[in-house]
N, C-alpha and C positions, 0 to 999 in steps of 0.2 A: 272425280269432280258433281260440286253440287251445282244446284241451281239460282243461285244466289239468296234465296227465302234464309237461309240459318245467317247470312249475314245481317242478313233485316231486321230478322224476330226483336224484337226486345222483350227485357225483362219486365212485368207488371206487377209481382205480386208484392201486394202490401201487409205479409208476415212481417213479425219479428227477426231481429239478427239475433244469434248467437255471439256478440263481442266479444262471450270470457271463453270463446273456444273460437279464431281466428281461421282454423284451419277448413272450417264450415265456410265463411262465409261465401268464398266460389263460385259464385253462381253461371258454371256455363253450361252450354248449351248441348244437349244426346242428339245430335244427327245422326241419322238413320243410311244406310247404304245407301238407298237412293237422295241423298241429300235433304232427307226434309226434317223439320225440326219435332223428336219426337216425344222434349221435355226439356226442362231442366237439372241439373243438378246442385245437392239440395235444399229444394224446391219443400219436398215433403218432411224434409229435418227441418226447414220453419217454418213450417205450419204448423209439424205438432207444439213446436214451443211459445204458438199465437196461441193454442187452445187449450190446455195443461195447467195457462197461469196460474197459483192459487189466486180464489176472491177475495178483497180484503177492502173495504169501507173509504179506503184512505184514497188519493190521490194515484188516479194511474197514470204515473210516468212513461208508461212505454207507447204508450198511445196517445201522452199529452206532447212527449220529445221526439216519434218517430220522425228520423230522419237528420235530426239534426245534435250535436254537440256539445253540451252544456259544459261550462267550468264556472266551478265557485272559486272568490276568491279578493282579494282586500285592496285597496289602493291606500290602506296605514304602513307608512313604513317605518312605525318606531323598531317594531320587532323586525329588523334587518332582514333573519332569517328567512321568515317567512315571504316576505315580500320578495326574497329574493327567488326563492320555491315558485312562487308566482308568475317571475319573469320567464321564471323557466320553461313552463309547463305553455305558456303563451309564443315562448321563441319556437319549441318544437311546433307548437301546431302552425303556425305563421309558418315556417318552413315548407309544413306538407301543403301548403297552401285549402287545409279544407275551412269552412264558413265558419265560427262557435259562434254559440250565447255566453257573455260574460254574464256574471251574476256578483256584485259586489257585496259583500258582507258586510262592509266596514259604511257603506253606502245606504243598508236598509235592513231592516228588523227585519222588516217579510224576507229577506234571503234567507236571514237566520236562523230564522222559526220550519223554514221550508225544507233547508239542510240538517240539524233536527233531526226532523223525522225523515229524511229520506236513509239518515245512513242511523235511527233508532240511537239518538246516544247524548249530550250531553256537550261528552269531549268533543268539543269539534275542530278537527284540523286539517287546514288550506297548505293548497289546492287542493280542488276533488274533483275528477272529468269523472264524467256520464256522456254516454251516449247509448244514443236511444231509449232509455230513462237507466240507463243499465251503466252502475258504479266499473268504472277502471281500475279508479285508485289514485292517489296521489302526485308527488312530480315525479320520486322513484318509480313506482309503475311502469310511468309513462316513457322515462327514460332508457329501463329498462329493455319494454314492448322497440321504443324507439329503435336500440344499438341490433335487434332481433331482426329488424323488420317486419316483423306483427303486426306491429302500429300504420305500416303503408298497408298491408290488407284489410285489419280495421277499418280504413279511412278512406278506402278506395270508392267505396259507394257514396259516399256525404257528399253535400255539395259543396262547388273550389269555389275560391275570392279569385274574380281573375286580377283583381288590382287592390293592394293595398295600402290606405291612406286614415289619417284621422280624420272626424267626422268635422267639418265647419261647424256646425252649432255646439254640441258638446266639447266638442278639442278633446275628443277619445274617450270621455270621463262616463260616457251613455247616459249623463241623468242634466237631470236643467232644471233651472227653479220653476216651481211650477206655475205655468199660462195664466190659469185662473184664479189663485190670492198672490201670485207673485214675493213663494215665498212663507209668506206673513200665515200660514195652515190655518186662515181662518175661513170659514166661506163666506163669497159676498149676497149671499141672499138672507135676508131680515127674519128672521123669526117671529110669526105673527098666533101665534098659539097664544102670548101672553104680552101684556101691555108695555113690559121694559123692556128692552133690549136684551139680549144674548148673545153674543157671537158664536156662532158654531161651529164646526171645526171640516175645513174643504173634503173634504169626499176625494180628491182628484189627484193628492199629491200621498208623499209616506211620511210621518212620522221627520223629516228635514224641512220640509216641505222643498222637497224635489221629484220628480216625475222622471218614465224614462223616453230618453231624446226619441221623439217619433221618428230620425233620420236615421238612426241606427240600428230601430227596427223595422223599417220598408225591406234598408237593406238584409236583413237579417233574416227576411223573410223570402 
């Protein structure tokens, strides 16, 4: 019999998960014969993975996307095959009731540049799914993991979605016209450096005059 402490103990380790090895993700408590918690299984493995990561001057997505599922998709439906694969990835993640952040390459050039940097290739294939900053793969890889049951183990520790619904502000597109320039892409501030008026570029939106929906962002945090 245990003293109940083992059931109350929580894992608070903030190390990196090795999502490419689902068998190592289960962090079960190690309980002694007296019922006290001696540690957590696979904790050392996760700690080692955190500190042996090679140094890089690029953005550290393992830190920036800790506890996050990020998918790169496109809302452009001209290429039907690609559009359908993006829907497959969304459906799988929604079926597993996991919270994820979607980055649309069609709506943002910044997302295009970001994915190019991450996959280190100009030949971008979408969709692409990342967990804790680690590439899981595209639609085929996600379907394979889902059918084998390994995807459930990978997604087990990530935040879950309680209620799924379209955003009332952006309608699920995750982008809205810039609230500063209203989509004109021109700054509302006058250039005081010269006597002639010169339109400045709005710094609050992207090349399409759009910005991320704040309501969607709040739901993802």
